[in-house]
Every structure is written in structure tokens, then in C-alpha cells.
N, C-alpha and C positions, 0 to 999 in steps of 0.2 A: 363493441370492439375487440372481446373476448370470439365471436366467431367469426371475427373477419381474422385476427389471429389464427385460429385454427385452420380457415380452407385457408391462408398464406401460408402456414409451416407445413402442412400438409403435403402442396406443392413445389415448392423449393424445396424442403428435407429428400425427396425423390430425386432429386439431380447428382444422384453422387458422383464422386472424385473417383476415377477408375473401371476398370472392368467386372472384379468376380468379388461378391462380396463373401467372409469367412461365416464360413456358416451358422457359426455360434453368435454372431451378431446380426440374421435375418432378425427384422420385425423391429427393430433395437429404435428405429427414426418412427415408427406410433407413437414408441413408449418416451422420448425425448419430447414430440409434437404433445400430449399429453400435458408431461408437466413444465413444458413451456406457455400451452395455452392456459393451462387451472392457474400460475403464476403469469401471467401477463407477461412474458417475455417479449421481446422484441428479436431479437437475434443470438447467435452464440454458433460456436465455429469449433468442431472437433478434431482430433486427430489422436492415433492411437497404433505407435508404432512397437512389433514383437519380434524378437532376434534382426533385429540390424534392420528391417524395415517394417514403411508404413502400412499395415491391412486396413485401416480405412480413415479416409478425411473428408466431410463430409461440410457444408454449411447449411443454416435453418436459419428461416427466415431474414428480416432485412438492417441490411446496416441502417436506412433512410427510411425513415416510416412513412413521412409527408412526402418520396420520391419514390416511395414501394422500389430501394437502389437490394439485390439481394445478396446475402450474407455468401463469400466462396474461400478459399481454404487459401484466398491472399489477402482477404480481406484483412486492415492493419486495425487492433485492438492498441490502445493502451491497459499496460500491465503492470503496471504500479510496482509494485513491493515484488516479484518474479525480478526485477533488477537486480535484488541483492545478491543470488545466487551469480551475477554476469559480474556485478564488483569483484567479490571475492574470487572469482574464475582469473581475474587479472591481475590481484595480486597473489596466485600460485604462479601465475608465469612467469611474473615479478623471483618470487623463490626460485622457482627452477633456474632461471637465469641469474642464481644466488646477485641477486640487486637488493637484495631485504632478505633477513630472517624475522620467523613472527615473532620469537621474544624481542626484539627491539621496539624502543619506544619511539609512540608517534611523532614526538621534540626532534629526532635525529635527523627527519627528515622537511621537520614543519617548523622554524625557531620562533614562531610569533606565538606557537601554540600554548596557551596557558591552562592547566585545570581551576576551577577554583577551591580545589584544597592540596594539601601537600600531599597525600596519602593516593591520590588520584595523578599525580604529578610523578611520583615514585614508582607504583605498579602499573599505572596502564600501557598494557601492551599491546600490539599490531591484534593478537589472538585473542585480545579481549573483547576490542571492536569487532571482530567476527563474529564472535559469538557470542553478541551483546549481554557481557556480564561485565562492563564495564564503571558498572552503574550509572551511566551518561541518564538514561531512560528519557521516555518520552518530554521533548520541548520541542514540539511540533509546532507552537503559537509562532514562535519566530519566524522560521519561511511561510510562513501560513497566511498571517498577519502584518508582519514588519520582516518581508524580503527587503535584500540589499542588492542582490544585483552582482554582491561581489561575494565569494570567498573564502578572502581573506578579513574580509568583517563580519563575514554570519562564523566563525569557526573562531574571532578572538572574543564571540562576547562568551564563550564557555568559560572564561575567567569570571564572570557573576552568574550564571545559573547555577541554582544550588541540584546536588545529584539525587538525583531516585531512589538508591542504597551507595551501601559501601560496596569495593571493586571487589569482584569476585563474591558478592554476597549471596545474587538471587539474578535469574535472566530477567532483565529489564530491555524490551524489545527499542532497540531506537536508531531513529531515522537521521539525526547527529552524527552516533556514531560512526556510520555510512559512509554520510558526508566527509568527514574526518579520510575514510579509507580513500575513496574518490583526491580526497586532498594528493593523500602520500605518493598515489599512482600519477598524476600528474605531476608532481618535482623528482621523482626517482626518474619518469623517462623525458623529461618537457616536452610531454606533451598534456593536448588536457583530457580527462578523462573518455570524453565522446569519440576523440582522436583514435586511442587506447583499443577501445570498445570496436570500432569500426577495424584497425588494421589488427588486431590478437583475435578478435573473434568472427565478427559479422563478414569479413572478408573470407576468410579461410572456411569455413561454412556454408561459406554460400546463402545466406540470410541477406538476400539482396532487397528484401523489402522492409527491412527492420530501419528504425530511424530510434533518437533520442532527443527531439526536438519538437514540438506542439507545430511550430512551423512547417517542419518536414510533411509533421502529419495531416494536416490540412491544403496542403500542396500534393498531398498522395487522392488518385485520381478512384481509391475504394480504400477508404477510411472510413468508419464508423461511427455516427456520432453515437451519445450517450443519453440514458435514459432511466428514469429511477418511477418509482412510485408514490403516491401520495392520497391517503384514503381513499384508494383502489384507484386512483387517475392512473396513467399515463403521463409524465411529463418531461418533454425535453431537459437535461442539466447542462452545465456550461461546462469542457475540461480544466480539469483541475492543473495548474499551472506549477512544478515542480522546485523551482526557481534553484537556490544555491544545493536542493539534498535532491541531486542530480541525479547523483551515482547509488541513495536510494530509492528511486523510484521512476527514473526518466523513460521507459526503455515502451518505442510501442513496435509492435508486429503483431503477426500471423501467425495461423498452424504449422501450415509451410515448410516456414523458417525454423521455428520452434522444434519441427521435427526431426530438422539437420540437427540440434544442438542437443537436442534430448538422447539421436543416434549416438553424437559422442560421447556422452557422459554415458551411457550403456556400455559403450563399448571400449569402455577405462581407460577413455582421452584422447583416442586414436579418432579420424572423421578421413577417412578413403585415403588410409594409410599413414597421413599425418599428425604427428601426438600434438594434440593442442593444450592439453592437461595433462602431467605428470600422473600417472598411475598413486601414487601415493603419496601425489596431493590431495585426487580424488577419496582416495580413501579417508584419507583422516576431515575432506569436508563432508561423508556419506558419515561420522563417528560421532558421538555423540561429547560435546566439549562442556555444553549447561545443562542442566540439571532445568527444565521448567517448572513443573507439579511434585515437587520431593516429600509432602510432606505423607503422614500415612495418617487413616482416618480407619476404625473397627468397622463402621456403616460404610465405606466403599469400598472394595475391591479391585486393585487392577499392577495391571506387573512396571516393573520400576524403567523399566524401555518406555513407557507409554509415550512420557512426552520429553524430549533433548531437543539442542540445537547444535550443529555440525558448523563446517561454516557457510553460511547465508542458507541455510537448506533444515529445516526443522526434521529429526527423524525418531520416528516410532515404532513402537508394533501395530499392525492393526491386521485381524481378525487370524494374525500366528505368520503371517509375514512382514517384512522388514522393509517398511516402507520410510522415502525420503520425498520430503514434500515441500511446496509453499506457493501461499494467493498472494494474487493483485486485491487491490480497492485502490481505486480512485474515483473520481466523481464520473457516473455514470455508465460503470464499468467492475466485471469483478472476473478473474482469471485463477487458472487454478494448474499447477505439475504434477502432479503423481509419479514415481519411480520405483518401480518395484525390479530393484537390482539383482536380486534370487531367481525373480523367473524373467527376466530381460523383457519385461513391459514398462510402456512409458504410457499416458496419458495426458493431454495437452483440453483444454474446454475455455475461451475468453466468450462471455457473454457481454452483450450492451446493455446492463442492465446492472443500475449500485444496487452494492449492499444483498449481491443473491449468495453467497457462500453458501447455505444450508442444500440449496439449488444446485449447485458445483458438486458436493457431497454428495448428495444423491446419487448424480450419471454419473459421478466415479465409481460410489456403490455398484451401482445397476452393474456398469461394465464391467468392472474385475471379478464380482461373479459368473459374471455370462463366460469370459476369457475362460474363468478358473475351472468353473463349471462346479462354484460353491451353492451353496442353499439360495435363493431368490426371493426377494420379494417382491410384492406388486408396487409401482410406482404408485398407488393411492396411500401406500399403507407408511409414507416417511413425511416426517414428519420436518416443510417447511414453510418457513416464513420469511418474507421479502424487510430488510430494512426498508423505515419510512422513511421519505426524502424531504429535506426542508424546502419550505413555501411563505414565499412573499407573508407577511403580517402588514394588512391592511390599517386594521384598528389596535390600538392597546388599550389594554384591562387600567380605568380610571386608579389613581396611587387609594391608596385604602385609607378611611379617614384616621379609623381607630392605631391605625399603626403609620402615619403619614411622616415623611418624614421631616426633619429636626430643621431643617434651612429651604427655602424660598428652591425654587428649580436653576435659578439667576445664579447663585449661589455656587451650583455644583462646576458650575461651566470654567471651562480652560481648559490648557497645556497640563499634562504631564510628564513626567520621564523615569525610564528604568534605563539602567547603563545593559541588560541581559536584553533589550526588547528594543527601546527606542519612546516615540513619541505616539501619545495619544490624546484626541481634543472632543469635550466635551462642550454640545453646546444645544439653545433650543432650535426647533422646528416648528412652525406651526403649533407651539404651547408640550411639542415630543421634546424630550431630552435624549438628546441621541447620543453616539459616540463614532469617533472617527477613525480609522487604522491609515494603517499605509495601504492595504489594500482597500478594505471595505467600509461601507458609514451602514451603521445598524441603527435601528431604536433601544432606548434602555428601557424596560419595563418595569417599574415598579414594583419591589413584592412587600419588602416592609422596609418599615423605619431608613435607612440610609443604606439598604441594599435594593440592589435591580441585579437584571438579568438581560443580556444583547441580543433582540432580536433581528432577523432579515428584514431588511425591509425593501429589499430589492433583490433580484434573480441573481444568485450567487452561484457555484459551484454546489455539489452535492455534499459535500463535506467543511461545510463550514458550522463548526458546533456553538453550543450557548456556553455562558460561563455568569460564576454570579461574582458582581460588580460591588466592592461596597468601599462608601466615601469615612474618611477618618476627618473629624477635627482635633484642628488641634488645641491649649492650654484658655485663648482666646476665643474657642470658638468658630474660627475659622477653617471650610474645607482646604486643608492642604497635601493632603496626599487619598492617595486610591487605592485599591488589592482587588488582582483578579486574580481569579484561580483555574489558571489554567493548567496545576497541578493539585495536589495533595499542600505542598508548599504554596498560597498563593504569590504570586508578585508583587512589590511593591511598584507605585507610581509615584515622585514627587510633584506635586503642582511646579511647576516654571513660573515665577516673577514675571 
């Protein structure tokens, strides 16, 4: 497979889009081919913008390995969390139109919104959501395992979900926070988030290939399939449905379209003479509003500006350069956008390989070193590891007799309910304990006593995590609840009678 990929990449990467190759980038295809081959990457698309022009745009490898369909600059990839800067931009547009203030409370626009603590209700404002400092944190199991296909029902869960931290205490990345922002946009404009995205950004920026739904992605005649690695083998992965978390990760795009977006960002919010974003809001977006790593350590040296977050952007210092960046990770795909505003350079990289962040970081490093004449490192010297994809497990380990379950397996069976998440069902199949979520049915593999772990039993998307699941008996010895460790604070599900 590696030799096949190597030959394919060398052929396809030579089909450069455009006429002249920047002298600083001569030979870059061979370096990227080598990195892709070494890491068994199927396809990739790269675009570089400098001083308002696209100086490099190229597709590598395949968007569909089986059919040998090549990647080009118009190939559409899911870009995951790079959606967040777009949502933050829509908030900025509403602010410029004086439809909201960043100090406004979300409840001003979403009457049914209720957080789980008085502190959150009294303090959280729109800026807190933009900068991931609301304390909501990661509650992704809600839309991954318990989707409602109803944004109101999804947001109403917040009254039951435990926060990850106190408001403005620390950086807590939150897809749910951006789901709330998406609903604020819809409520104010009286149009859906997707309609706002199309009308306010895609159309004026001529992003004609971009969309925000899996249905539209699949209907495109130039979309990429997703891939991953499992024990050294290339596998196909399923697309990941963002459900109600669309405002945090649902955009599908290509480097051609994203180049127009980057040109606007680097041109102080203006594209072809039309202001899309105000310069002042863009400056705020590229500023530090939340420190991600703020503790001092005598054994580790770094600058205070190393890790911060703006409005939908990570902001930090990189090789003495001011860098504004975001990555995207969804099942079978990894993407990155790196902006160097003071150098007027933007680098876009899209790959149809899941969990390949380190590969994209290496390529970005190689490209910016070449462009700015900085010291270059040989591609072999980058430490790259591709995350392991989850594959179905066909055989489970037998329960450990020395730490056996306290009850017969049938005694664990039944339906369990949580107000913050929904219903799970435990049942027996071929003498295996199973757990049924609204989206997935999975094995429960025994660990010790009443502790199990959910394991993939059929093909799912790549980002289907496992959690510790504990069953709890009541005073009469009957199993009446279970807890699932979705976060540091396990969620309790009560057994339904």
C-alpha cells in the first residue's frame, strides 16, 4: 500500500494548479509526498496566500482511494472546528450592525436558556462563549450519543449539565458554547445559522463550493471520503454528523473557497472592496481573551503569549511570529488554517486522514520556514504520530472471575434515564451485555465487579469514544442506577421502572 501511495502522490502532486511556482517552494511537492507516504495519508489539499494573492494551490493523492479519484483545489472536505471562526464572524457582523453587544447575556435572545448554576446564569455573556471561558466545557456526549435534532431541546439540557469549571476560571473548550452562539444568531436574524452563513459569508466571498450539511457534501461530485489508520492498516471511516452542534463544526469546504476567506481576514475584513467584517472586530478576534496555559513552571520555559484564545481563534507566538490558528478534527479528516497577520501570510491544509494534527503541523512548519527564509529541518526529523482509528471489536474478554460482577448479567438489563442526556438501554445479546444509545449500540466489556467499558461493535465514525460505566445497587441489592464517565464528573442515569 505504501509503494502504491508513493507512486500515486508523485504523479498527482505534479499537477500544480497555476502557472509559476514561487522559487521558495520549488521541490516542496517531494517533501510533502514523502511525509504523506511515510504516514499513509490518502489525500491532501494545500493553499498558501501571501499579500492578498494565492501563491500556491495544489492537490495531493486521492479523495477516493478505491476509485482512484484525485484531490484538487475544489475537493470538499469536512473542516470540523474551523467552523468556529465562521460562527464568531457571524456574531461580529451582528455586532457591527448593532444587533447585539458582546456583554449581552445569552438569555436576552434565547428565553428558554437556563444554566445549571446561578453563577452561570448571572455572569455568562456572549464574549465568554466566544472565548471558551463560560465553564460549560466539553459535553460532547450530548450530541454524539444523544442527538435530538432539535436545537431547543439540546440547549435546554444545560440546566441539568454540570459545568467543567467556574465562569472565567479557565479555558474550557466547548462545542456546546458555540451551539448556543449559533442559536443567538438565528434568534436575532430570524434565519437559521446555515442561512446566515451562506448569505453573510459564503456568497459575498464567492465560496460557491462550501456548505454545512452532510447531505450537500455527499451530493457534490468532488467530495472526499474519510480515512484512518488501525494497526498500520488504512481503513474507511464514516462521516461524523454534527447534529445540533452545527455552529461549532458542520462546515464542508475546499482550499479554493477558504483562500477567499483567508484573503478577507488578512485584508482587515475586506474582500474585493466590500467589508465583510469590521477591522475593529477582527482585531478583537485576533487578540487574547483567555489564557489556555497560564501556570509558571521552573522546569519549562515559554512566553506568556504562547497559548491564548480570541474569538474563535487560537492566538499565540510561534517562532517569534504572531500566529492566529485553528484546527479541525472530525471522523476521517484533519484540517488547519494558520494566519500570520503581520507577515500577511495564510496557510490552509486539508487532509482526508483522521487524527493527523502532527502531520499538518509539520507541513505548516516546513512551509512557513521556506516562505520566511528561516532555518529548515529535514522532513524525516519531524516526530509525527497518527491517531489510531477505532474498529469494531468482534470478541470480548470474558468477565474476570476474581473480580466478577456482583450480579447476573440479566440483572443489569433495563432502561436508564438522565435529564441531561436521555435514555440508554442495557440488554443481553449472545451472552454479551450491550448498551444502546440513541445513535450507537455497543458492547459492554467487563473490567472489574460492576465496572464496564463500552466497545464499538459495528462500524461507527472514527471519534466514537469509550467510557467507564458503573452499575450501582440500592439498599435492597437491586441495580437501580448507572453512571457514565463522560467527564470528570460521571453522569448518573436512574433505572426506569
